[in-house]
GUKOLTI-510435 format. One record per atom (N, C-alpha, C): residue number from 1; residue in three letters; atom name; x, y, z. Coordinates in nm, 3 decimals. Atoms other than C-alpha are relative to their C-alpha. Layout:
N
  num  residuo  atomo        X        Y        Z
  NUM      ALA     CA        X        Y        Z
...
END
This chain:
182
  num  residuo  atomo        X        Y        Z
    1      UNK      N    0.084   -0.118    0.000
    1      UNK     CA    0.000    0.000    0.000
    1      UNK      C    0.088    0.124    0.000
    2      UNK      N   -0.068   -0.129   -0.001
    2      UNK     CA    0.109    0.355   -0.065
    2      UNK      C   -0.099    0.106    0.047
    3      UNK      N    0.084   -0.110   -0.051
    3      UNK     CA   -0.018    0.679    0.085
    3      UNK      C    0.062    0.132   -0.043
    4      UNK      N   -0.050   -0.132    0.038
    4      UNK     CA    0.009    1.039   -0.032
    4      UNK      C   -0.112    0.103    0.011
    5      UNK      N    0.098   -0.108    0.005
    5      UNK     CA   -0.160    1.376   -0.010
    5      UNK      C   -0.041    0.021   -0.145
    6      UNK      N    0.050   -0.028    0.133
    6      UNK     CA   -0.376    1.465   -0.309
    6      UNK      C    0.013    0.149   -0.030
    7      UNK      N    0.004   -0.139    0.043
    7      UNK     CA   -0.351    1.784   -0.509
    7      UNK      C   -0.143    0.051    0.015
    8      UNK      N    0.130   -0.059   -0.030
    8      UNK     CA   -0.641    2.023   -0.450
    8      UNK      C   -0.109   -0.040   -0.100
    9      UNK      N    0.103    0.025    0.101
    9      UNK     CA   -0.822    1.954   -0.778
    9      UNK      C    0.012   -0.139   -0.062
   10      UNK      N   -0.015    0.137    0.049
   10      UNK     CA   -0.741    1.583   -0.816
   10      UNK      C   -0.139   -0.063   -0.012
   11      UNK      N    0.130    0.062    0.024
   11      UNK     CA   -1.042    1.408   -0.972
   11      UNK      C    0.014   -0.150   -0.026
   12      UNK      N   -0.022    0.143    0.018
   12      UNK     CA   -0.902    1.054   -0.962
   12      UNK      C   -0.120   -0.079    0.051
   13      UNK      N    0.107    0.088   -0.044
   13      UNK     CA   -1.143    0.767   -0.918
   13      UNK      C    0.046   -0.082    0.120
   14      UNK      N   -0.029    0.076   -0.121
   14      UNK     CA   -1.159    0.592   -0.581
   14      UNK      C   -0.108   -0.105    0.019
   15      UNK      N    0.098    0.105   -0.026
   15      UNK     CA   -1.327    0.267   -0.483
   15      UNK      C   -0.078    0.028    0.128
   16      UNK      N    0.065   -0.037   -0.126
   16      UNK     CA   -1.411    0.408   -0.135
   16      UNK      C    0.047    0.138    0.042
   17      UNK      N   -0.043   -0.128   -0.057
   17      UNK     CA   -1.403    0.742    0.046
   17      UNK      C   -0.049    0.008    0.143
   18      UNK      N    0.026   -0.011   -0.143
   18      UNK     CA   -1.409    0.843    0.410
   18      UNK      C    0.029    0.143    0.043
   19      UNK      N   -0.021   -0.133   -0.058
   19      UNK     CA   -1.448    1.177    0.590
   19      UNK      C    0.038   -0.016    0.146
   20      UNK      N   -0.045    0.010   -0.139
   20      UNK     CA   -1.253    1.210    0.916
   20      UNK      C    0.010    0.139    0.062
   21      UNK      N   -0.015   -0.125   -0.075
   21      UNK     CA   -1.252    1.479    1.184
   21      UNK      C   -0.115    0.097   -0.012
   22      UNK      N    0.116   -0.090    0.016
   22      UNK     CA   -1.595    1.622    1.099
   22      UNK      C   -0.090   -0.008    0.121
   23      UNK      N    0.096   -0.001   -0.110
   23      UNK     CA   -1.826    1.728    1.378
   23      UNK      C   -0.143    0.016   -0.051
   24      UNK      N    0.132   -0.013    0.061
   24      UNK     CA   -2.115    1.768    1.134
   24      UNK      C    0.007   -0.043   -0.146
   25      UNK      N    0.003    0.034    0.143
   25      UNK     CA   -2.223    1.643    0.789
   25      UNK      C    0.023    0.125   -0.084
   26      UNK      N   -0.024   -0.112    0.090
   26      UNK     CA   -2.114    1.864    0.503
   26      UNK      C    0.112    0.093    0.042
   27      UNK      N   -0.113   -0.083   -0.046
   27      UNK     CA   -1.804    1.994    0.684
   27      UNK      C    0.095    0.027   -0.117
   28      UNK      N   -0.098   -0.035    0.103
   28      UNK     CA   -1.546    2.171    0.467
   28      UNK      C    0.120   -0.093    0.011
   29      UNK      N   -0.115    0.090    0.005
   29      UNK     CA   -1.252    1.958    0.359
   29      UNK      C    0.128    0.082   -0.007
   30      UNK      N   -0.126   -0.074   -0.005
   30      UNK     CA   -0.905    2.085    0.451
   30      UNK      C    0.105   -0.063   -0.092
   31      UNK      N   -0.097    0.070    0.083
   31      UNK     CA   -0.698    1.819    0.272
   31      UNK      C   -0.052   -0.141   -0.026
   32      UNK      N    0.040    0.137    0.034
   32      UNK     CA   -0.732    1.476    0.112
   32      UNK      C    0.124   -0.085   -0.020
   33      UNK      N   -0.108    0.098    0.006
   33      UNK     CA   -0.516    1.165    0.120
   33      UNK      C   -0.048   -0.119   -0.081
   34      UNK      N    0.031    0.120    0.076
   34      UNK     CA   -0.506    0.868   -0.119
   34      UNK      C    0.080   -0.117    0.055
   35      UNK      N   -0.065    0.125   -0.036
   35      UNK     CA   -0.430    0.513   -0.009
   35      UNK      C   -0.025   -0.096   -0.116
   36      UNK      N    0.009    0.089    0.114
   36      UNK     CA   -0.355    0.279   -0.299
   36      UNK      C    0.047   -0.139    0.037
   37      UNK      N   -0.039    0.139   -0.018
   37      UNK     CA   -0.352   -0.099   -0.276
   37      UNK      C    0.061   -0.050   -0.130
   38      UNK      N   -0.061    0.058    0.119
   38      UNK     CA   -0.147   -0.308   -0.518
   38      UNK      C   -0.103   -0.063   -0.092
   39      UNK      N    0.105    0.064    0.080
   39      UNK     CA   -0.471   -0.471   -0.637
   39      UNK      C   -0.083    0.101   -0.079
   40      UNK      N    0.072   -0.102    0.073
   40      UNK     CA   -0.599   -0.140   -0.775
   40      UNK      C   -0.107    0.072    0.080
   41      UNK      N    0.099   -0.069   -0.085
   41      UNK     CA   -0.837   -0.048   -0.492
   41      UNK      C    0.061    0.130    0.052
   42      UNK      N   -0.046   -0.130   -0.047
   42      UNK     CA   -0.813    0.314   -0.380
   42      UNK      C   -0.097    0.056    0.102
   43      UNK      N    0.079   -0.064   -0.105
   43      UNK     CA   -0.934    0.483   -0.061
   43      UNK      C    0.038    0.146    0.005
   44      UNK      N   -0.021   -0.144   -0.017
   44      UNK     CA   -0.977    0.860   -0.042
   44      UNK      C   -0.041    0.035    0.142
   45      UNK      N    0.029   -0.045   -0.136
   45      UNK     CA   -0.957    1.003    0.310
   45      UNK      C    0.000    0.152   -0.002
   46      UNK      N    0.014   -0.145   -0.005
   46      UNK     CA   -1.088    1.358    0.340
   46      UNK      C    0.008    0.043    0.146
   47      UNK      N   -0.017   -0.053   -0.135
   47      UNK     CA   -0.978    1.551    0.649
   47      UNK      C   -0.080    0.129    0.010
   48      UNK      N    0.084   -0.118   -0.020
   48      UNK     CA   -1.238    1.799    0.772
   48      UNK      C    0.083    0.115    0.056
   49      UNK      N   -0.072   -0.116   -0.051
   49      UNK     CA   -1.118    2.150    0.838
   49      UNK      C   -0.044    0.029    0.143
   50      UNK      N    0.027   -0.041   -0.138
   50      UNK     CA   -1.098    2.280    1.192
   50      UNK      C    0.078    0.130    0.023
   51      UNK      N   -0.074   -0.120   -0.035
   51      UNK     CA   -0.982    2.601    1.353
   51      UNK      C    0.126   -0.045    0.072
   52      UNK      N   -0.126    0.047   -0.055
   52      UNK     CA   -0.619    2.510    1.409
   52      UNK      C    0.116    0.054   -0.082
   53      UNK      N   -0.121   -0.043    0.069
   53      UNK     CA   -0.266    2.609    1.317
   53      UNK      C    0.050   -0.114   -0.087
   54      UNK      N   -0.050    0.102    0.093
   54      UNK     CA   -0.140    2.422    1.011
   54      UNK      C    0.139    0.040   -0.044
   55      UNK      N   -0.139   -0.027    0.035
   55      UNK     CA    0.238    2.434    0.999
   55      UNK      C    0.057   -0.110   -0.089
   56      UNK      N   -0.058    0.114    0.070
   56      UNK     CA    0.326    2.084    0.877
   56      UNK      C   -0.108   -0.105   -0.021
   57      UNK      N    0.088    0.112    0.024
   57      UNK     CA    0.155    1.779    0.737
   57      UNK      C    0.085   -0.117   -0.047
   58      UNK      N   -0.073    0.120    0.043
   58      UNK     CA    0.270    1.421    0.683
   58      UNK      C   -0.094   -0.119    0.007
   59      UNK      N    0.075    0.125   -0.001
   59      UNK     CA    0.136    1.073    0.615
   59      UNK      C    0.098   -0.116    0.011
   60      UNK      N   -0.078    0.123   -0.011
   60      UNK     CA    0.265    0.724    0.696
   60      UNK      C   -0.097   -0.118   -0.006
   61      UNK      N    0.074    0.126   -0.003
   61      UNK     CA    0.141    0.369    0.639
   61      UNK      C    0.075   -0.097    0.089
   62      UNK      N   -0.057    0.110   -0.077
   62      UNK     CA    0.200    0.085    0.884
   62      UNK      C   -0.101   -0.113   -0.004
   63      UNK      N    0.098    0.106    0.022
   63      UNK     CA    0.027   -0.234    0.778
   63      UNK      C   -0.123    0.057   -0.066
   64      UNK      N    0.124   -0.054    0.056
   64      UNK     CA   -0.336   -0.141    0.717
   64      UNK      C   -0.038    0.134    0.063
   65      UNK      N    0.029   -0.127   -0.070
   65      UNK     CA   -0.315    0.174    0.933
   65      UNK      C    0.061    0.117   -0.078
   66      UNK      N   -0.044   -0.125    0.061
   66      UNK     CA   -0.294    0.516    0.766
   66      UNK      C    0.011    0.104    0.111
   67      UNK      N   -0.022   -0.107   -0.099
   67      UNK     CA   -0.145    0.788    0.989
   67      UNK      C    0.004    0.131   -0.077
   68      UNK      N    0.005   -0.131    0.063
   68      UNK     CA   -0.231    1.144    0.891
   68      UNK      C    0.023    0.105    0.108
   69      UNK      N   -0.028   -0.111   -0.089
   69      UNK     CA   -0.074    1.437    1.075
   69      UNK      C   -0.035    0.129   -0.071
   70      UNK      N    0.047   -0.121    0.066
   70      UNK     CA   -0.250    1.762    0.994
   70      UNK      C   -0.055    0.096    0.105
   71      UNK      N    0.047   -0.099   -0.097
   71      UNK     CA   -0.311    2.082    1.190
   71      UNK      C    0.049   -0.037    0.138
   72      UNK      N   -0.034    0.039   -0.136
   72      UNK     CA   -0.320    1.992    1.557
   72      UNK      C   -0.050   -0.139    0.033
   73      UNK      N    0.058    0.132   -0.022
   73      UNK     CA   -0.444    1.636    1.508
   73      UNK      C    0.080   -0.109   -0.072
   74      UNK      N   -0.049    0.120    0.065
   74      UNK     CA   -0.328    1.286    1.428
   74      UNK      C   -0.123   -0.088   -0.023
   75      UNK      N    0.108    0.091    0.035
   75      UNK     CA   -0.577    1.063    1.246
   75      UNK      C    0.063   -0.136   -0.029
   76      UNK      N   -0.045    0.137    0.029
   76      UNK     CA   -0.523    0.687    1.252
   76      UNK      C   -0.121   -0.072   -0.058
   77      UNK      N    0.110    0.060    0.073
   77      UNK     CA   -0.742    0.518    0.994
   77      UNK      C    0.036   -0.144   -0.034
   78      UNK      N   -0.017    0.138    0.043
   78      UNK     CA   -0.773    0.142    0.960
   78      UNK      C   -0.063   -0.008   -0.138
   79      UNK      N    0.048   -0.006    0.138
   79      UNK     CA   -0.804    0.116    0.582
   79      UNK      C   -0.088   -0.119   -0.037
   80      UNK      N    0.088    0.115    0.025
   80      UNK     CA   -0.985   -0.220    0.602
   80      UNK      C   -0.135    0.021    0.068
   81      UNK      N    0.126   -0.015   -0.076
   81      UNK     CA   -1.245   -0.156    0.875
   81      UNK      C   -0.057    0.141   -0.006
   82      UNK      N    0.033   -0.143    0.003
   82      UNK     CA   -1.252    0.226    0.827
   82      UNK      C   -0.022    0.057    0.140
   83      UNK      N    0.001   -0.056   -0.135
   83      UNK     CA   -1.226    0.271    1.205
   83      UNK      C    0.099    0.116    0.005
   84      UNK      N   -0.084   -0.120   -0.009
   84      UNK     CA   -1.081    0.613    1.290
   84      UNK      C    0.020    0.036    0.146
   85      UNK      N   -0.034   -0.052   -0.132
   85      UNK     CA   -0.901    0.728    1.603
   85      UNK      C    0.067    0.135   -0.022
   86      UNK      N   -0.058   -0.134    0.012
   86      UNK     CA   -0.818    1.097    1.647
   86      UNK      C    0.068    0.036    0.131
   87      UNK      N   -0.073   -0.050   -0.116
   87      UNK     CA   -0.555    1.232    1.884
   87      UNK      C    0.021    0.150   -0.019
   88      UNK      N   -0.021   -0.145    0.001
   88      UNK     CA   -0.564    1.605    1.959
   88      UNK      C    0.137    0.028    0.059
   89      UNK      N   -0.133   -0.035   -0.048
   89      UNK     CA   -0.216    1.749    1.999
   89      UNK      C   -0.005    0.133    0.072
   90      UNK      N   -0.016   -0.127   -0.067
   90      UNK     CA   -0.107    2.032    2.222
   90      UNK      C    0.073    0.091   -0.098
   91      UNK      N   -0.061   -0.084    0.103
   91      UNK     CA   -0.045    2.283    1.944
   91      UNK      C    0.000   -0.073   -0.133
   92      UNK      N   -0.002    0.051    0.136
   92      UNK     CA    0.051    2.193    1.589
   92      UNK      C    0.079   -0.130   -0.014
   93      UNK      N   -0.071    0.122    0.037
   93      UNK     CA    0.163    1.863    1.436
   93      UNK      C    0.135    0.038   -0.063
   94      UNK      N   -0.132   -0.023    0.062
   94      UNK     CA    0.535    1.849    1.343
   94      UNK      C    0.036   -0.107   -0.102
   95      UNK      N   -0.049    0.103    0.092
   95      UNK     CA    0.637    1.512    1.195
   95      UNK      C   -0.027   -0.139    0.053
   96      UNK      N    0.003    0.142   -0.035
   96      UNK     CA    0.618    1.132    1.193
   96      UNK      C    0.139   -0.057   -0.013
   97      UNK      N   -0.124    0.077    0.008
   97      UNK     CA    0.910    0.899    1.254
   97      UNK      C   -0.041   -0.146    0.013
   98      UNK      N    0.037    0.141   -0.013
   98      UNK     CA    0.870    0.527    1.184
   98      UNK      C    0.120   -0.082    0.043
   99      UNK      N   -0.103    0.087   -0.056
   99      UNK     CA    1.065    0.241    1.340
   99      UNK      C    0.106   -0.034   -0.105
  100      UNK      N   -0.097    0.035    0.105
  100      UNK     CA    1.226    0.143    1.008
  100      UNK      C    0.092    0.118   -0.032
  101      UNK      N   -0.078   -0.122    0.028
  101      UNK     CA    1.340    0.502    0.940
  101      UNK      C    0.103    0.023    0.110
  102      UNK      N   -0.089   -0.020   -0.114
  102      UNK     CA    1.495    0.514    1.288
  102      UNK      C    0.088   -0.123    0.028
  103      UNK      N   -0.081    0.122   -0.009
  103      UNK     CA    1.651    0.169    1.239
  103      UNK      C   -0.011   -0.066    0.137
  104      UNK      N    0.028    0.070   -0.125
  104      UNK     CA    1.488    0.017    1.544
  104      UNK      C   -0.098   -0.113   -0.029
  105      UNK      N    0.078    0.122    0.023
  105      UNK     CA    1.300   -0.312    1.582
  105      UNK      C   -0.149    0.021   -0.017
  106      UNK      N    0.144   -0.021    0.003
  106      UNK     CA    0.952   -0.165    1.618
  106      UNK      C   -0.071   -0.073    0.113
  107      UNK      N    0.058    0.072   -0.113
  107      UNK     CA    0.900   -0.369    1.934
  107      UNK      C   -0.068    0.096    0.098
  108      UNK      N    0.054   -0.095   -0.097
  108      UNK     CA    0.840   -0.065    2.158
  108      UNK      C   -0.097    0.100   -0.063
  109      UNK      N    0.092   -0.087    0.073
  109      UNK     CA    0.667    0.150    1.893
  109      UNK      C    0.021   -0.025   -0.148
  110      UNK      N   -0.012    0.009    0.146
  110      UNK     CA    0.599    0.151    1.520
  110      UNK      C    0.011    0.140   -0.060
  111      UNK      N    0.003   -0.138    0.048
  111      UNK     CA    0.533    0.525    1.473
  111      UNK      C    0.015    0.095    0.118
  112      UNK      N   -0.006   -0.113   -0.093
  112      UNK     CA    0.642    0.833    1.669
  112      UNK      C   -0.060    0.121   -0.073
  113      UNK      N    0.055   -0.123    0.056
  113      UNK     CA    0.455    1.160    1.613
  113      UNK      C    0.036    0.114    0.094
  114      UNK      N   -0.037   -0.114   -0.083
  114      UNK     CA    0.580    1.498    1.733
  114      UNK      C   -0.091    0.118   -0.028
  115      UNK      N    0.076   -0.124    0.012
  115      UNK     CA    0.395    1.821    1.799
  115      UNK      C    0.093    0.114    0.039
  116      UNK      N   -0.084   -0.113   -0.043
  116      UNK     CA    0.515    2.164    1.904
  116      UNK      C    0.059   -0.024    0.138
  117      UNK      N   -0.049    0.019   -0.136
  117      UNK     CA    0.565    2.026    2.258
  117      UNK      C    0.000   -0.145    0.049
  118      UNK      N    0.020    0.137   -0.046
  118      UNK     CA    0.494    1.650    2.272
  118      UNK      C    0.061   -0.101   -0.096
  119      UNK      N   -0.036    0.114    0.083
  119      UNK     CA    0.601    1.310    2.145
  119      UNK      C   -0.096   -0.113    0.035
  120      UNK      N    0.094    0.111   -0.013
  120      UNK     CA    0.348    1.027    2.091
  120      UNK      C    0.064   -0.125   -0.057
  121      UNK      N   -0.048    0.128    0.052
  121      UNK     CA    0.436    0.657    2.042
  121      UNK      C   -0.119   -0.091   -0.023
  122      UNK      N    0.110    0.089    0.037
  122      UNK     CA    0.201    0.417    1.862
  122      UNK      C    0.053   -0.139   -0.030
  123      UNK      N   -0.036    0.138    0.022
  123      UNK     CA    0.215    0.037    1.853
  123      UNK      C   -0.049   -0.050   -0.135
  124      UNK      N    0.038    0.056    0.130
  124      UNK     CA    0.155   -0.197    1.556
  124      UNK      C   -0.152   -0.005   -0.022
  125      UNK      N    0.146   -0.001    0.011
  125      UNK     CA   -0.220   -0.197    1.629
  125      UNK      C   -0.055    0.143   -0.012
  126      UNK      N    0.043   -0.139    0.009
  126      UNK     CA   -0.230    0.185    1.607
  126      UNK      C   -0.036    0.062    0.133
  127      UNK      N    0.035   -0.052   -0.133
  127      UNK     CA   -0.294    0.220    1.980
  127      UNK      C    0.112    0.087    0.055
  128      UNK      N   -0.097   -0.087   -0.065
  128      UNK     CA   -0.124    0.497    2.174
  128      UNK      C    0.070   -0.078    0.112
  129      UNK      N   -0.077    0.069   -0.104
  129      UNK     CA    0.155    0.340    2.381
  129      UNK      C    0.037    0.096    0.112
  130      UNK      N   -0.032   -0.102   -0.100
  130      UNK     CA    0.267    0.660    2.555
  130      UNK      C    0.004    0.136   -0.067
  131      UNK      N   -0.011   -0.139    0.046
  131      UNK     CA    0.275    1.038    2.527
  131      UNK      C    0.082    0.074    0.103
  132      UNK      N   -0.082   -0.081   -0.090
  132      UNK     CA    0.538    1.269    2.674
  132      UNK      C   -0.018    0.147   -0.039
  133      UNK      N    0.026   -0.143    0.021
  133      UNK     CA    0.461    1.640    2.712
  133      UNK      C    0.117    0.083    0.049
  134      UNK      N   -0.098   -0.099   -0.048
  134      UNK     CA    0.669    1.951    2.785
  134      UNK      C    0.142   -0.030   -0.048
  135      UNK      N   -0.133    0.023    0.059
  135      UNK     CA    0.955    1.865    2.548
  135      UNK      C    0.050    0.125   -0.073
  136      UNK      N   -0.033   -0.125    0.067
  136      UNK     CA    0.952    2.212    2.388
  136      UNK      C   -0.123    0.088   -0.003
  137      UNK      N    0.117   -0.087    0.018
  137      UNK     CA    0.726    2.505    2.303
  137      UNK      C   -0.022    0.037   -0.146
  138      UNK      N    0.015   -0.034    0.142
  138      UNK     CA    0.786    2.542    1.928
  138      UNK      C    0.065   -0.106   -0.089
  139      UNK      N   -0.049    0.109    0.084
  139      UNK     CA    0.875    2.201    1.786
  139      UNK      C    0.079   -0.103    0.077
  140      UNK      N   -0.072    0.113   -0.059
  140      UNK     CA    1.006    1.858    1.884
  140      UNK      C    0.055   -0.084   -0.114
  141      UNK      N   -0.066    0.082    0.100
  141      UNK     CA    1.257    1.661    1.677
  141      UNK      C    0.056   -0.126    0.065
  142      UNK      N   -0.063    0.124   -0.044
  142      UNK     CA    1.376    1.301    1.711
  142      UNK      C    0.125   -0.020   -0.084
  143      UNK      N   -0.127    0.017    0.072
  143      UNK     CA    1.741    1.237    1.622
  143      UNK      C    0.039   -0.146   -0.015
  144      UNK      N   -0.035    0.141    0.010
  144      UNK     CA    1.801    0.871    1.705
  144      UNK      C   -0.070   -0.080    0.109
  145      UNK      N    0.064    0.091   -0.095
  145      UNK     CA    1.658    0.570    1.885
  145      UNK      C    0.092   -0.120    0.019
  146      UNK      N   -0.073    0.122   -0.033
  146      UNK     CA    1.839    0.287    2.061
  146      UNK      C   -0.101   -0.094    0.066
  147      UNK      N    0.095    0.089   -0.070
  147      UNK     CA    1.683   -0.020    2.228
  147      UNK      C   -0.045    0.054    0.136
  148      UNK      N    0.036   -0.049   -0.134
  148      UNK     CA    1.677    0.176    2.556
  148      UNK      C   -0.046    0.145    0.004
  149      UNK      N    0.038   -0.140   -0.011
  149      UNK     CA    1.632    0.545    2.474
  149      UNK      C   -0.019    0.069   -0.136
  150      UNK      N    0.026   -0.086    0.115
  150      UNK     CA    1.518    0.814    2.230
  150      UNK      C    0.070    0.132    0.026
  151      UNK      N   -0.067   -0.129   -0.011
  151      UNK     CA    1.737    1.119    2.173
  151      UNK      C   -0.065    0.098   -0.096
  152      UNK      N    0.060   -0.102    0.082
  152      UNK     CA    1.583    1.438    2.046
  152      UNK      C    0.025    0.137    0.059
  153      UNK      N   -0.012   -0.134   -0.056
  153      UNK     CA    1.550    1.808    2.107
  153      UNK      C   -0.132    0.074   -0.018
  154      UNK      N    0.119   -0.083    0.004
  154      UNK     CA    1.278    2.062    2.173
  154      UNK      C    0.039    0.146   -0.008
  155      UNK      N   -0.024   -0.143    0.017
  155      UNK     CA    1.264    2.426    2.074
  155      UNK      C   -0.065    0.074    0.117
  156      UNK      N    0.050   -0.070   -0.118
  156      UNK     CA    1.232    2.634    2.394
  156      UNK      C    0.008    0.152   -0.012
  157      UNK      N   -0.019   -0.144    0.010
  157      UNK     CA    1.350    2.981    2.291
  157      UNK      C    0.023    0.036   -0.147
  158      UNK      N   -0.015   -0.023    0.144
  158      UNK     CA    1.280    3.045    1.921
  158      UNK      C    0.058    0.138   -0.029
  159      UNK      N   -0.053    0.108    0.083
  159      UNK     CA    1.466    3.089    1.707
  159      UNK      C    0.134   -0.050    0.056
  160      UNK      N   -0.130    0.057   -0.033
  160      UNK     CA    1.754    2.856    1.778
  160      UNK      C    0.019   -0.051    0.141
  161      UNK      N   -0.016    0.042   -0.139
  161      UNK     CA    1.688    2.769    2.142
  161      UNK      C   -0.035   -0.146    0.023
  162      UNK      N    0.027    0.143   -0.009
  162      UNK     CA    1.692    2.392    2.102
  162      UNK      C    0.071   -0.060    0.121
  163      UNK      N   -0.055    0.069   -0.117
  163      UNK     CA    1.745    2.180    2.415
  163      UNK      C   -0.016   -0.150   -0.018
  164      UNK      N    0.009    0.146    0.018
  164      UNK     CA    1.827    1.807    2.401
  164      UNK      C   -0.081   -0.066    0.111
  165      UNK      N    0.068    0.084   -0.100
  165      UNK     CA    1.621    1.541    2.579
  165      UNK      C    0.029   -0.146   -0.031
  166      UNK      N   -0.013    0.145    0.014
  166      UNK     CA    1.646    1.167    2.636
  166      UNK      C   -0.121   -0.063    0.068
  167      UNK      N    0.118    0.070   -0.051
  167      UNK     CA    1.337    0.947    2.682
  167      UNK      C    0.023   -0.150   -0.003
  168      UNK      N   -0.002    0.147    0.002
  168      UNK     CA    1.298    0.579    2.768
  168      UNK      C   -0.083   -0.047   -0.120
  169      UNK      N    0.067    0.047    0.120
  169      UNK     CA    1.205    0.397    2.447
  169      UNK      C   -0.132   -0.070    0.031
  170      UNK      N    0.118    0.080   -0.031
  170      UNK     CA    0.952    0.166    2.611
  170      UNK      C   -0.113    0.081    0.062
  171      UNK      N    0.103   -0.071   -0.077
  171      UNK     CA    0.768    0.419    2.833
  171      UNK      C   -0.015    0.148   -0.033
  172      UNK      N    0.003   -0.144    0.027
  172      UNK     CA    0.850    0.770    2.710
  172      UNK      C    0.040    0.084    0.119
  173      UNK      N   -0.041   -0.073   -0.119
  173      UNK     CA    0.966    0.861    3.059
  173      UNK      C    0.129    0.077   -0.027
  174      UNK      N   -0.118   -0.085    0.019
  174      UNK     CA    1.219    1.147    3.062
  174      UNK      C    0.116   -0.057    0.082
  175      UNK      N   -0.121    0.049   -0.066
  175      UNK     CA    1.567    1.014    3.142
  175      UNK      C    0.096    0.116    0.027
  176      UNK      N   -0.090   -0.113   -0.020
  176      UNK     CA    1.754    1.339    3.096
  176      UNK      C   -0.025    0.110   -0.101
  177      UNK      N    0.004   -0.115    0.090
  177      UNK     CA    1.789    1.677    2.931
  177      UNK      C   -0.131    0.075    0.003
  178      UNK      N    0.122   -0.080    0.015
  178      UNK     CA    1.535    1.939    2.842
  178      UNK      C   -0.018    0.102    0.111
  179      UNK      N    0.025   -0.110   -0.093
  179      UNK     CA    1.422    2.258    3.013
  179      UNK      C   -0.091   -0.045    0.114
  180      UNK      N    0.097    0.041   -0.102
  180      UNK     CA    1.133    2.087    3.199
  180      UNK      C    0.064   -0.081    0.111
  181      UNK      N   -0.063    0.082   -0.103
  181      UNK     CA    1.378    1.863    3.387
  181      UNK      C    0.094    0.081    0.088
  182      UNK      N   -0.094   -0.081   -0.076
  182      UNK     CA    1.587    2.151    3.520
  182      UNK      C   -0.065    0.064    0.120
END
């Protein structure tokens, strides 16, 4: 399966479509994502607009789960059952990091998602494993992961006021670094 954002006026044909994040029928659509199966089936996921800051956007696939980071929310869509889980972030979405990209086993998490101040870890079933807050105030980056810890930094004094942090890979507990630990 592949996943990508659609261009605004894309009129491609889809075998199924799904609206996520809407609090009412007929909600305006902020962005759309296409999930393509190798068999030719295509799912269009429309993300409803909300009053939120939109700095970054990203998508990731893990098995049958589509992860969409947009505005201040993370949408996890099971592309088979069409079940949707939404996680509201504290501030804006920054980026996704997957276990393969970070060259880790995926045993403790499959996907990490960062916001302006938090880091979320999701398991292979798409369930939230842990969330760590107060890692920054204007962005959180992940640099590397080992079997025991995650190294990253949070922006505390923009521009350029990045402070390193270390979290336990399995629990997200702060091991060291960062302004909040001082």
